[in-house]
C-alpha positions as CSV (number, residue, x, y, z in Angstrom):
1,M,-7.9,-25.5,-9.2
2,H,-9.0,-25.1,-5.7
3,G,-11.5,-28.0,-4.8
4,S,-12.9,-30.5,-6.7
5,V,-15.1,-29.7,-9.9
6,K,-18.8,-30.5,-9.2
7,P,-20.6,-30.2,-12.8
8,N,-23.9,-28.4,-12.4
9,E,-26.8,-30.8,-12.7
10,T,-28.6,-29.1,-15.4
11,L,-30.2,-31.8,-17.9
12,V,-29.9,-31.4,-21.6
13,P,-32.2,-33.5,-23.6
14,K,-31.5,-34.9,-26.8
15,G,-34.2,-36.9,-29.0
16,G,-34.0,-40.6,-28.0
17,E,-30.4,-40.4,-26.6
18,S,-29.5,-40.6,-22.8
19,E,-29.7,-37.5,-20.9
20,I,-25.9,-35.9,-20.1
21,T,-25.3,-33.0,-17.9
22,L,-23.8,-29.7,-19.0
23,D,-21.3,-28.3,-16.5
24,K,-22.3,-24.4,-16.7
25,N,-18.8,-23.6,-14.6
26,F,-17.0,-24.3,-17.6
27,G,-14.7,-26.3,-16.1
28,F,-14.1,-24.2,-13.0
29,S,-15.1,-24.9,-9.3
30,K,-17.9,-22.9,-7.9
31,Q,-15.9,-21.4,-5.3
32,F,-14.0,-19.8,-8.2
33,A,-15.4,-16.3,-7.9
34,S,-15.5,-16.1,-4.5
35,Y,-11.5,-17.3,-4.2
36,Y,-10.4,-14.7,-6.5
37,E,-12.9,-11.8,-5.4
38,L,-14.2,-11.1,-8.6
39,G,-16.6,-8.0,-9.5
40,E,-15.2,-4.8,-7.4
41,E,-12.2,-6.4,-6.0
42,V,-8.6,-6.3,-7.6
43,G,-6.6,-9.2,-7.3
44,C,-3.4,-7.5,-8.0
45,G,-3.2,-6.5,-4.1
46,F,-2.7,-3.1,-2.5
47,F,-1.2,-1.3,-5.1
48,G,-0.3,-3.8,-8.0
49,C,-2.2,-1.8,-10.5
50,G,-0.2,1.1,-10.1
51,L,2.9,-0.7,-10.1
52,W,2.4,-2.8,-12.9
53,F,1.0,0.1,-15.4
54,F,4.2,2.3,-14.1
55,L,6.6,-1.1,-15.0
56,V,5.3,-0.9,-18.2
57,Y,5.8,2.4,-18.8
58,L,9.3,2.2,-17.9
59,L,10.0,-1.0,-19.9
60,Y,8.5,0.7,-22.9
61,Q,10.7,3.8,-22.4
62,G,13.6,1.4,-22.1
63,E,12.9,-0.1,-25.7
64,E,13.2,3.0,-26.9
65,M,16.7,3.9,-25.1
66,Q,18.3,0.5,-25.7
67,H,19.5,1.5,-29.3
68,E,21.7,4.5,-27.8
69,R,22.1,4.0,-23.9
70,P,20.8,0.2,-22.8
71,D,22.9,0.5,-19.6
72,V,20.1,3.3,-18.8
73,A,17.4,1.5,-19.2
74,V,18.3,-1.0,-17.0
75,K,19.4,1.3,-14.2
76,V,16.0,2.9,-14.7
77,I,13.7,-0.1,-14.1
78,S,16.3,-1.6,-11.5
79,N,16.3,1.3,-9.2
80,F,12.5,2.5,-9.1
81,G,11.1,-0.6,-9.8
82,A,13.0,-2.0,-6.5
83,I,11.4,0.8,-4.3
84,L,8.0,-0.3,-5.7
85,L,8.6,-4.2,-5.3
86,A,9.8,-3.8,-1.9
87,F,6.7,-2.0,-1.0
88,S,4.3,-4.3,-3.1
89,F,6.0,-7.1,-1.6
90,S,6.6,-6.3,2.1
91,S,3.1,-4.9,2.3
92,S,1.3,-8.0,1.1
93,E,3.2,-10.6,3.2
94,I,2.6,-8.5,6.5
95,T,-1.3,-8.7,5.5
96,K,-0.7,-12.5,5.7
97,V,0.4,-12.6,9.2
98,G,-2.4,-13.7,11.8
99,E,-5.1,-13.9,9.2
100,E,-7.3,-16.0,11.5
101,K,-7.1,-13.2,14.5
102,K,-7.8,-10.4,12.0
103,R,-10.4,-12.2,10.7
104,R,-12.4,-12.3,14.2
105,I,-11.6,-8.6,14.9
106,D,-12.0,-6.7,11.6
107,A,-15.1,-6.3,10.3
108,D,-14.0,-5.8,6.6
109,F,-11.4,-8.6,6.9
110,K,-10.8,-9.8,3.2
111,E,-8.4,-13.0,2.5
112,G,-5.1,-11.8,1.5
113,G,-5.7,-8.1,2.2
114,Q,-7.3,-7.7,-1.1
115,R,-8.7,-3.9,-2.2
116,N,-11.0,-2.6,-4.8
117,W,-10.1,-0.4,-7.3
118,I,-10.9,2.9,-5.5
119,Q,-8.5,2.0,-2.8
120,V,-5.8,1.2,-5.4
121,L,-6.4,4.5,-7.1
122,F,-6.8,6.8,-3.6
123,N,-3.4,4.7,-2.7
124,S,-1.4,4.6,-5.7
125,G,-2.3,7.6,-8.2
126,M,-0.2,10.5,-6.8
127,S,3.0,8.3,-6.7
128,T,2.7,7.3,-10.3
129,V,2.3,10.7,-11.6
130,L,5.3,11.7,-9.2
131,A,7.4,8.9,-11.1
132,V,6.4,9.7,-14.6
133,V,7.0,13.7,-14.1
134,F,10.3,12.8,-12.4
135,W,11.2,10.3,-15.5
136,K,10.2,13.0,-18.1
137,L,12.2,15.9,-16.2
138,S,15.2,13.6,-15.7
139,G,15.1,12.3,-19.4
140,L,15.2,8.6,-17.9
141,Q,18.6,9.4,-15.9
142,D,18.5,8.3,-12.8
143,K,19.4,11.3,-10.1
144,C,20.9,11.7,-6.7
145,L,19.2,13.7,-3.8
146,D,21.0,17.1,-4.5
147,T,19.5,20.2,-4.4
148,K,22.8,22.0,-6.1
149,E,22.0,19.5,-9.0
150,S,18.0,20.0,-9.3
151,T,15.6,21.2,-6.2
152,V,12.7,20.1,-8.0
153,I,14.1,16.6,-8.9
154,T,15.0,16.3,-5.2
155,S,11.6,17.2,-4.1
156,L,9.8,14.9,-6.5
157,I,12.1,11.8,-5.2
158,G,11.5,13.0,-2.0
159,G,7.9,12.9,-2.4
160,I,8.0,9.4,-3.8
161,I,10.0,8.0,-0.9
162,G,7.5,10.0,1.5
163,H,4.7,8.1,-0.4
164,Y,5.8,4.7,-0.1
165,S,7.2,5.0,3.3
166,C,3.6,6.4,4.4
167,S,2.1,3.7,2.5
168,N,3.9,0.9,3.9
169,G,4.2,2.5,7.5
170,D,0.0,2.7,7.5
171,T,0.2,-1.0,6.3
172,W,2.5,-2.6,8.7
173,S,1.2,-0.3,11.5
174,S,-2.1,-1.5,11.2
175,E,-1.7,-5.3,10.2
176,L,0.9,-5.8,13.1
177,G,-0.6,-3.6,15.3
178,V,-3.5,-5.2,15.5
179,L,-1.8,-8.7,16.6
180,S,-0.1,-7.0,19.8
181,D,-1.3,-8.2,23.0
182,A,-1.2,-4.6,24.1
183,Q,-4.5,-2.6,24.8
184,P,-4.8,-0.1,21.8
185,R,-5.4,3.5,23.0
186,L,-6.6,6.3,21.0
187,I,-4.2,8.7,19.9
188,T,-6.1,11.9,20.9
189,T,-7.0,11.0,24.4
190,F,-4.7,8.0,25.4
191,K,-8.0,6.4,26.7
192,P,-8.0,2.6,26.1
193,V,-10.0,1.3,23.0
194,R,-11.1,-1.8,21.3
195,K,-9.0,-3.5,18.8
196,G,-9.7,-2.0,15.3
197,T,-10.7,1.3,16.1
198,N,-9.7,3.7,13.8
199,G,-7.4,6.1,15.6
200,G,-6.3,3.1,17.9
201,V,-2.5,3.1,18.3
202,T,0.3,0.4,20.2
203,M,4.0,0.8,20.6
204,V,4.0,-2.4,18.3
205,G,2.4,-0.6,15.6
206,L,4.4,2.5,15.7
207,V,7.6,0.7,15.5
208,A,6.4,-1.5,13.0
209,A,5.6,1.8,11.0
210,A,9.0,3.1,11.4
211,A,10.5,-0.4,10.2
212,A,8.2,-0.3,7.3
213,G,9.7,3.0,6.1
214,S,13.0,1.9,6.7
215,V,12.9,-0.6,4.3
216,I,11.9,1.9,1.6
217,G,15.0,4.2,2.4
218,L,17.3,1.1,2.6
219,T,16.0,-0.1,-0.5
220,F,16.5,3.2,-2.1
221,V,20.1,3.6,-0.6
222,L,20.9,0.3,-1.5
223,F,20.3,0.2,-5.6
224,G,21.4,3.6,-5.6
225,F,25.1,2.5,-5.1
226,F,24.5,0.6,-8.6
227,T,22.2,2.8,-10.4
228,R,23.7,6.3,-9.3
229,S,26.6,8.4,-10.6
230,C,27.3,11.0,-7.6
231,E,30.0,12.6,-6.1
232,Y,31.6,10.8,-3.3
233,D,30.2,13.3,-0.3
234,V,26.4,13.3,-2.1
235,A,26.6,9.8,-2.3
236,L,27.2,9.4,1.3
237,K,24.6,11.7,2.0
238,Q,22.5,9.7,0.2
239,I,22.6,7.2,3.6
240,L,20.4,10.2,5.4
241,V,17.3,8.7,3.5
242,I,17.3,5.4,5.7
243,P,16.5,7.6,9.2
244,L,14.1,10.2,7.0
245,A,12.3,7.0,5.4
246,A,11.8,5.8,8.7
247,M,10.3,9.0,10.0
248,A,8.1,9.5,7.2
249,G,6.6,5.9,7.9
250,L,6.3,7.0,11.4
251,C,4.7,10.3,10.8
252,G,2.4,8.7,8.0
253,S,0.9,6.2,10.9
254,L,0.6,9.0,13.0
255,I,-1.2,11.4,10.8
256,D,-3.4,8.3,9.7
257,S,-4.3,7.6,13.1
258,L,-5.1,11.4,14.3
259,L,-7.5,11.7,11.0
260,G,-9.1,8.0,11.8
261,A,-9.6,9.3,15.4
262,T,-11.2,12.9,14.5
263,L,-12.8,12.7,11.3
264,Q,-13.7,8.9,11.0
265,F,-16.4,6.9,12.4
266,S,-15.8,4.2,15.0
267,G,-18.4,2.0,16.8
268,F,-19.1,-1.2,18.3
269,C,-21.8,-3.5,16.8
270,T,-23.6,-5.3,19.5
271,V,-25.0,-7.9,16.7
272,R,-21.6,-8.6,14.9
273,N,-19.6,-8.0,18.2
274,K,-17.0,-6.3,16.0
275,V,-15.8,-2.7,15.5
276,V,-17.2,-1.1,12.4
277,G,-16.8,2.0,10.5
278,K,-20.3,2.9,9.9
279,P,-23.2,4.1,12.3
280,G,-26.3,1.9,12.7
281,P,-29.1,1.5,15.3
282,T,-26.8,-1.5,16.6
283,V,-23.6,0.4,16.7
284,K,-22.7,2.4,19.7
285,K,-20.4,5.2,18.9
286,I,-16.3,5.0,20.1
287,S,-14.9,7.9,18.3
288,G,-14.9,10.1,15.4
289,L,-17.0,11.9,13.0
290,N,-18.7,10.3,10.1
291,F,-16.8,12.6,7.7
292,L,-14.1,10.6,6.0
293,D,-13.8,6.5,5.1
294,N,-10.8,5.0,5.0
295,N,-9.6,5.8,1.7
296,A,-10.1,9.4,2.3
297,V,-7.8,9.1,5.2
298,N,-5.0,7.2,3.5
299,L,-5.1,9.7,0.5
300,V,-4.9,13.0,3.0
301,S,-2.0,10.9,5.3
302,I,0.0,9.9,2.0
303,L,-0.6,13.6,0.4
304,L,0.6,15.2,3.9
305,T,3.8,12.6,4.6
306,S,4.8,13.1,0.9
307,L,4.6,17.0,1.2
308,L,6.7,16.9,4.5
309,T,9.2,14.4,3.0
310,S,9.6,16.5,0.0
311,I,10.6,19.6,2.0
312,A,12.6,17.7,4.4
313,C,14.9,16.2,1.3
314,V,15.0,20.1,-0.2
315,Y,16.4,21.5,3.2
316,I,18.7,18.5,4.1
317,F,20.2,17.9,0.5
């Protein structure tokens, strides 16, 4: 338990007996609800729900196949599960870095980077759909990026890689960029802006986005050596996924920043002394129209990056 349990001092009389206290918290501390962000918040992190729903799906399919090809079931789960876990683990750990500094800057700061169900849906729904379609079309067989074998499969894999490279890149860029000592500059005008401004970029943030994408690409390539069977030249060409994923991470972050600077409102609240995302009587506008919120910006940037990565994979592989 987090903190000591202090019973609720509600008296319960019973006849002539001495009065006793009833613990209305049922043994939990009063801080339990706030600590675990109950209600709208999703405790499984950035995209944990999509991750676990899909892993359950794969495990179910794996059970069906174990009687015929148990090795295939293991490969299916380990390869794509590795990409999902690489994203989920790395983004969650990066979010925890410098929390005290982020709390002072970010008006919407949440402990541990918790997100509500809408954010989870907007950021993980498309990848889950792409993955399910991929496994259905491939017959639960892991495939290489190879248009000679299947253009559709190659494009689907590219879309999934682009999705997680973009999501990871955006997370790393936002979480590490705000910790940089450098002054952010608005991507549309290159003018200095306050930290936390939508569309503000730093060199640290851009490098972090590329590094985050390369983590996804590296995971795909390394686990592919154990889960995919390709001809030598095709297998060797899969290494190109690493720089491609790095570019997808960087591209996704730039698209996100461009949308944030133009179609997402940023203003400085003189009362809270923080950059906020909604206009108000005490808010001085910095940039952007009040047209898209953060969820919509993430969704559009993921869609565009996934599409571009998918097209790139078809041309490269």
